[in-house]
Structures are given as C-alpha cells and as structure tokens.
N, C-alpha and C positions, 0 to 999 in steps of 0.2 A: 503494500499499499504505499509506504513511504518512497519506494523508488518510483512508483507510478506518479506520485505528486510531484517529485523532483524533476521527472522528465516533462511534465506540463509546464512547470515554472520555467525550466529551461527554454522550452519552445517559445513561451511568451516573451522571455527576454531577447531571444533572437528575433522574433517578429517585431519588437519595439525597436531595436537596433536597426534591423533592416528598413523600417519606416523612417527613422532619423535620417539614416544615409541617403535615402531617395529624397528627403525633404531638403538636405543640404546640397545635394547635386542639383536639385531643381532650382534653388535660390541662387547658387554659383552660375548656373546657366542663365538664369534671368538677369542677373547683374552683367553678365558677359555681352548680352544683347543690347543693353542700354547704352546710347550713345550722349555724351555730354559736349557742351560747349561753354567756354568762359564768358560769362556775361561781364564781370568786372573784378578788378583786383584792388582792393582798397588798404590804405595803410594808416598807421596811426603810432603815436609814441605813448607807452605805458612807463611805469616808473622804473621798470627793469631795463628799458631800452636806453640807447644814448650813443655817444661817440667815444671812442679811445684812440690815442695817438700811440702808433707802434714804431719803434725806431730800429733801424737795421743798418749796421756797418758793413760796407761792401769790402771785398778783397781788394788790396791796394793795386792801382794801375802804375805800372813801372815801365819806363822808356829809357833806352840807352842809345846815345847818337856817338858811335866811335869814328865817324867820317868828319871831314874838315867843313863839310857844308850844312846847310841849315835842313833840318827834316822836320817836315809836318807831322803833327801829332793830332789824332782825332780820337776824342773819348766820348761814347754815349753810355753813361752809368745805367740808364733805364732800359738798355736795348733787350735784355734778358729777364725783365721784370714784367709782371702782369698783375692786373687787378683781379679780384675773384668775388663771386657771388654764390650764395647757398640758401635755399628755401627748405625749411623744416616745418611740417605740419604735425599738431597735436595727435591727429588721427592718420599717421603716415601711411599705414596699411590701406586705408580707405581710399587716399589719394593715388597710391601705387596701383590699386585695382580699377581707377576711372578709365573708361574708354573715351578719349577725346584727343583731338589732333594737337600735336605740341605747337606751340606759338612762342613768340618772342614778346617780353613785357619790359616796361621802362623800370628803372630802379633808382632810388635817390642818392645822389652823391653829396646832397647837402641835407642834412636832418631839419634845417629851417623851413624846408618845404612841407614838413609835416606838422601835425598838432596833436592834441590829446583825443580828438574825435577822428573817425574814419574819413578819408578822403582819396581821391584818384590822383594819378600822376600823369603829366602830359610832357612828353619829350624827355631828353637825357639819354643814358646809356641803356642799350637793349641787351638782354640775356635770354636763354632759354628758360620757360617756365617749367621746372620740374625739380626733383629733389636730389639730383646729381649736382654736385659742385661744377660751376663753370668759370671760365677766366675770360678777360678782355684786355685789350691794349690800353695803356694810358693815354689820355688825350695831350698830355704834357710831354714836350720834347725838350731835353737837357743836354744837347751835343755841344761840346766845347772844342775848339781848335786852338793849337798852339804851335808857335814856331820854335822848334828846339835847336838852339845853336850847336855848332860842332863841338865833339869832344865833351859833351854834357849829358847830364842824367835828370829825368824828370819824374817825379812821383805825385800821384794824386790820390787822396784819401777822402771817399764820398760816405756820408751818413744820410740815408733816406728816411724820411718820416711819411707814415702812411696813416690814414684815418680810417679806422674800422667802425662802420655805422651798424646799428642794430636797431630794428623795428619790429612791430606786430603787424601782421598781414590778415586780410579776410578775403577768401576766394569765393565768388559766388558763381555757381554753375547752373545750367538749365539743360534738363534732359531734352533731346530735340524732338522726339515723338509726343511725350506726354506733357511736356512743359513743367515737369517736376523741378522744383528748386532745391539745390544742395548748397549748403555753406560749410566751409572748412577754414578753420583759422591755424595760425602758426607764428613762426618766427622767421624773419630774414636777416641775414648778415651779409655786408659787402665791405671789401677792402679797396680804397682808393689812394692816389698818390696826394701827398699833402704839400710837402716841401723838401728841399735838399739842401745840404751843407757840405761844402768842399774845402779842403786844404792842399794846394798844390805848390810845390817846391822844386825849382830847378838850380843845379849845382855843376860846376865843371868837374870833369871827371879826375882831373889832377888834384882836385882838392879833397875827394872822397878816397882815392887810392893810396 
C-alpha cells in the first residue's frame, strides 16, 4: 500500500515538473517573438552620481639626435588613448534578452547638461546602446612639434587628466506589435579627456654624456 502511494506521488511530481517546464519554454518562446524599439533614453543625476578626475602619467617620450642637423620631432600623446562608455542596467538579464535593433545614442561629456530630474540629450558623442563597454576617440588633439638641434636629446613627460562621468539612466521601450511599454533603469559611466600637462627638456648630448 505504501509502495502504491509512493508511486502515485512520484507520478504527480513528475507531472507538475513537466507542466512547469512546458510553461517555462512557452514563456521563453513568447519573449523571443516580441520585438522592441527604443522610444527614449533619459538621464538624471542622483546623489551617487557625479564626476571624478583621473590622472594618468604616460611613459616618457625620448628622442636623441646624433647628427649635426636639426631633427623634427612630432609628439601626439593622445594617439593611443580612447574615451570609453558603459551602460549597466539594474535588470541586466532582461535587457540582454530584449529583441531590438542596436542603435547609437548620445552620451553627456558635460554633467552640467543633466539635472535631478530625467531629461533627454541631443548632440554630442555617439556610442552603441548595449551593456558591452565601447570606446571612442577624443575630440581634442594635442600634437606638438619640436625642432631638435644636432647633438641633442629631448625628453617629454605628459600627465593626462580624464573626467569620469556617472549618471542614472531610464530606457523606455515599446513592443512593436502590441504597443506594450517597458521601462528599464540603470547607471552609465563615461570617461572623457579633460586636460593635459607636459614638461619638455632639451639638452646637448655632451652635457649629459
């Protein structure tokens, strides 16, 4: 009798599990069929948002002119440096599962453009709207050209200052068939060029050797 009861209970459990699995698959299939479009991306500053200045010392630029003629030296300290941007949603899994075409969106290089209430941005740097970190070139160019005399050495030491901006975001999506509205909030962080400091020294080789 106990064995018979145990078998019945086991069958009931398997039936429940089977129904739950079918329901899960159905929900996943339903979500995969939904297609969304971004209606708006809004920004604001919360108490935990703001700007931080980051300092980075670059490797020393070194040039030696062993000839008797003037040598032209060109230095572009920002040549291999890029800004970056990253979106992180509080419901990151839901955003990752959204079926929508990837687009470019504007990001704020100046936090003075934002306030404590949500607002939209127009113009500026554009980046892909996803949760993968993206990079972009700086709009500022810091190329310097020097005429290095013969039998001379030139050294340049650069310190670059970046501004790291953090803001709160609200993405509003619309399901293209039903018009269903979906809101996802999160945090954005971007790093931009701020300013640069340089110390350049030129000396005759016979003075240093």
